MARLOVEX-898565 format. One record per residue (C-alpha): x, y, z; residue in one letter. Coordinates in steps of 0.001 Angstrom, whole numbers, padded with zeros to 6 digits, always signed. Layout:
N
XYZa...
END
This chain:
334
+037381-009130+033393m+038154-005961+035361r+037333-002930+033226v+038124+000751+033857a+035267+002715+032285m+036612+006232+031661f+034242+009156+030995s+031387+007061+032380a+028194+009103+032263q+025246+008558+034611d+022997+007610+031695y+025416+004805+030749e+025901+003202+034141r+022442+001775+034708g+022263+000318+031221l+025797-001057+031467l+024955-002786+034728n+021869-004301+033120e+023681-005479+029991l+026678-006722+031973n+024523-009317+033763a+025185-011723+030898s+028924-010962+030770h+029980-010758+034405g+032710-008152+034018h+033920-006092+036982d+033069-002586+035788l+034706+000309+037613v+033233+003680+036633y+035505+006717+036419l+034215+010249+035860d+037592+011416+034597a+038634+011779+030971l+041500+009491+030053l+044634+011531+029465e+048260+011463+030591s+047433+012745+034081e+044659+010190+034676t+046184+007183+032903a+047694+005847+036179p+044105+005238+037355l+044016+002329+034912a+046915+000478+036544a+045989-003148+037112g+043001-003081+034724f+043433-005518+031822p+040651-003700+029950a+040004+000017+029538v+036931+001523+027902s+036949+005083+026576v+034663+007506+024792f+035056+010019+021991v+036815+012800+023930n+039293+010626+025816d+042925+010937+024745t+044539+007630+023826v+047832+008830+022391d+051290+007259+022607r+052011+008627+026066d+048698+007360+027463v+049146+003972+025814l+052630+003700+027317r+051084+004239+030753h+048386+001675+030024l+050905-000915+028869a+052960-000432+032019r+049796-000986+034032g+049192-004252+032158e+046214-003107+030113t+045731-005457+027168k+042679-004050+025401i+041128-000622+024816v+037440-000605+023868a+036129+002702+022571t+032397+003252+022966r+032074+004950+019579c+032589+004309+015884t+035323+006868+015207g+038837+006143+016423f+040803+009259+015496n+041468+009783+019240h+043504+006558+019426i+047109+006129+018257d+046761+002723+016618l+050434+002468+015699e+051452+002951+019346a+048786+000487+020508a+050202-002159+018195e+053727-001375+019358e+052734-001808+023025f+050732-004980+022356g+047339-003447+023164i+044307-004523+021167e+041818-001828+020135v+038138-002419+019412v+035348-000059+018496r+031612-000055+017855v+031595-000577+014115s+027853-000326+013731n+024975+001073+015757y+021777+002854+014779s+022876+005092+011885p+019325+006434+011843n+019914+008230+015134s+022606+010531+013724v+020952+011017+010344a+017611+011933+011912e+019275+014358+014311f+021083+016055+011418a+017727+016551+009699v+016315+017953+012945g+019173+020452+013179l+018640+021489+009572l+014922+022084+010099l+015508+024039+013314a+018246+026147+011734l+016369+026904+008520n+013019+027694+010142r+014548+029372+013226k+012657+027056+015564i+015207+027590+018338h+014681+031358+018178r+010892+031056+018034a+010931+028815+021101y+012738+031434+023174h+010556+034250+021853r+007246+032638+022711t+008467+031834+026222r+008735+035607+026623e+005246+036073+025120s+006746+037518+021931d+004817+036099+018982f+006251+038265+016191r+007558+036561+013039l+010212+039137+012189d+013541+037486+011500g+012143+033938+011477l+011721+033435+007734m+013274+030285+006262g+013089+028662+002836f+011331+025629+001342d+013594+022608+001163l+011806+021139-001857v+013874+021762-004986g+016979+022732-003018r+020365+021038-003445t+021770+019177-000441v+025409+018076-000421a+026351+015052+001685v+030060+014883+002511i+030640+011244+003385g+028161+008764+001932t+028509+005825+004296g+025540+004422+006204k+024685+007651+008041i+025230+009917+005052g+023121+007677+002817t+020235+007625+005307i+020439+011413+005614f+020417+011679+001815g+017383+009405+001567r+015461+011567+004050i+016379+014738+002167m+015340+013129-001130a+011984+012532+000547g+011727+016285+001111f+012057+016750-002653g+015687+017872-002558c+018359+017222-005159t+020965+015169-003312v+024637+015245-004279i+027507+013414-002612g+031230+013829-002139f+033274+010804-001064d+036393+008955-002197v+034373+005726-001934h+031196+005585-004000r+028165+003928-002444s+025768+002068-004774p+023079+002533-002115e+023591+006312-002160f+023148+006293-005922e+020060+004062-005615r+018317+006649-003436i+018929+009239-006153g+022245+010657-004978g+024663+011950-007592r+028401+012226-006961y+030241+015483-007586v+033718+016864-007040d+034650+019491-004456a+033541+022294-006744e+030136+020649-007081g+029654+020748-003307v+030027+024509-003431e+026777+024809-005422t+024659+023320-002613a+022109+025149-000484d+022829+022772+002413v+026067+020952+003257i+025948+018129+005797s+029060+016393+007172m+029028+012606+007579h+032641+011482+007093c+035253+010279+009612p+038044+012556+010799l+041351+011528+009228t+044462+013490+008228p+042900+013754+004761e+039542+015102+005979t+040876+017473+008649y+039384+020924+007876h+037871+019546+004667i+035526+022494+004986v+038058+025264+005373g+038625+028843+004350r+038919+028101+000623r+035726+026062+000485t+033766+028507+002625l+034822+031408+000413a+033215+029641-002553r+030024+028141-001109v+026689+029365-002357k+025768+032604-000643n+023490+031860+002315g+024251+028119+002416a+023592+026198+005629l+026280+023951+007146l+025421+020963+009379i+028058+018913+011211n+027114+015862+013271t+030307+013921+012568s+033591+015277+013979r+034506+018828+014926g+037845+018797+013129g+036167+018480+009741l+035332+022195+009855v+037785+025054+010295d+035814+026837+013021t+037603+030183+012728e+037009+030220+008973a+033351+029323+009536a+032967+032237+011951i+034371+034601+009330d+031950+033156+006747a+029052+033709+009151l+030123+037292+009806k+030377+038058+006084s+027005+036438+005390g+028510+033859+003050r+027221+031151+005407l+023547+031624+006122g+023731+029504+009251g+025504+026619+010913m+024399+023807+013219a+027070+021857+015100l+026651+018801+017274d+030440+018487+017413v+033164+021036+018054y+036869+020907+017342e+037844+021704+020946q+034974+019883+022648e+037147+017588+024794a+036902+018719+028400g+033751+020732+027642l+031076+018452+026253f+029280+016046+028606y+029978+018366+031559r+027985+021084+033319d+029510+024585+033104f+026277+026469+033724s+027625+028065+036909s+031056+028948+035561t+032563+031088+032812v+033739+029106+029784i+037162+030339+028754s+036902+029040+025185d+036463+032281+023246d+035748+030521+019936v+032851+028555+021400l+031518+031670+023102q+031566+033492+019766r+029762+030615+018072l+026889+030497+020524i+026487+034276+020309s+025350+034072+016662f+021559+033985+016209p+022000+031737+013143n+024155+029118+014888v+022937+026106+016854i+025391+024177+019016v+024411+020935+020726t+026594+018767+022942g+027463+015760+020743h+024103+014087+021224q+023215+012965+017690a+023881+009328+018591f+021804+009556+021759f+018780+007311+021310t+017824+004302+023403r+018382+001969+020462e+021816+003361+019612a+023088+003458+023189l+022001-000123+023862s+023899-001299+020789t+026990+000762+021635i+027271-000513+025189l+026290-004073+024327g+028899-004225+021563t+031571-002847+023900t+030891-005503+026541l+030771-008270+023942e+034149-007185+022536s+035691-007394+026002i+034127-010830+026482s+035586-011966+023148e+039020-010879+024281f+038668-012523+027683e+037688-015864+026141s+040365-015748+023425g+037859-015468+020573r+038467-013474+017407a+037735-009787+017930l+034814-008932+015661t+035347-005165+015950n+039143-005048+016119r+040870-002019+014591i+044340-002552+013160s+047013+000015+012389h+047137-001333+008834t+043393-000780+008435r+043639+002807+009656s+046214+003572+006986n+044303+001748+004261g
END
């Protein structure tokens, strides 16, 4: 099947070519993000594959339907960037990667926490300048601290298990309770309980209900000096409110692998230009903020599963088999 691969990164192409040997699809790599202006590039492609920052709204889907696209395969687990109702209306199937290495994201979140707390990023830059002073690099022991996990699915539970191994008290906030999270020692609390934590880590999907779940009200009530980690979706955190909490000292630090306005920025090189996003520029100016470019998923094991699952889903569609990783509009509203 002929597939338009939007937002195709160099690191994906070689592995896709290797994995595609057993599928035989005609993969056409496009550097461009999928959006209204680039949607005509998909004309004549029965399959389109997208990534997390591509826009697959009603207007884009209308273009795709006119170009005879029948399936959209997103190379990620989250699907908040896809209008599922419009896809159903236009007769376009949507599939995702329902499961890949959850360890990759959980481990990266722990790495961000350790770097943020112990100022490893600052120490690295200092020693490169032959500055070996310890002033301003003091952190705190994690043992005995309370860590709140917002979203206790597979990734959140693995993160909680690792933090329990550090000797932390692990609490969780989720509308769906996970027996596995409770088995690793996690205890569920309400929103007010989250505000007692020393560390808050985000591991839930972005939905209308979770948009800005960490907003101005929550940040005004968090424990003074708390650390916030987000490796899930940028829209979970009200960035402007977080900046105010950092300035007041209410937040002791923040590490973000995702950013609310990351589309068009992340996965691209702007090192020789001036970034016009003032909010992002303010974030990276804080000494107690770490921003990485949506790389928590980025391990060899995870990427192989993501790309292999995407190709298999397209093969299922081509052969008329049931779509293992199909997303329905009904499911998104359930």
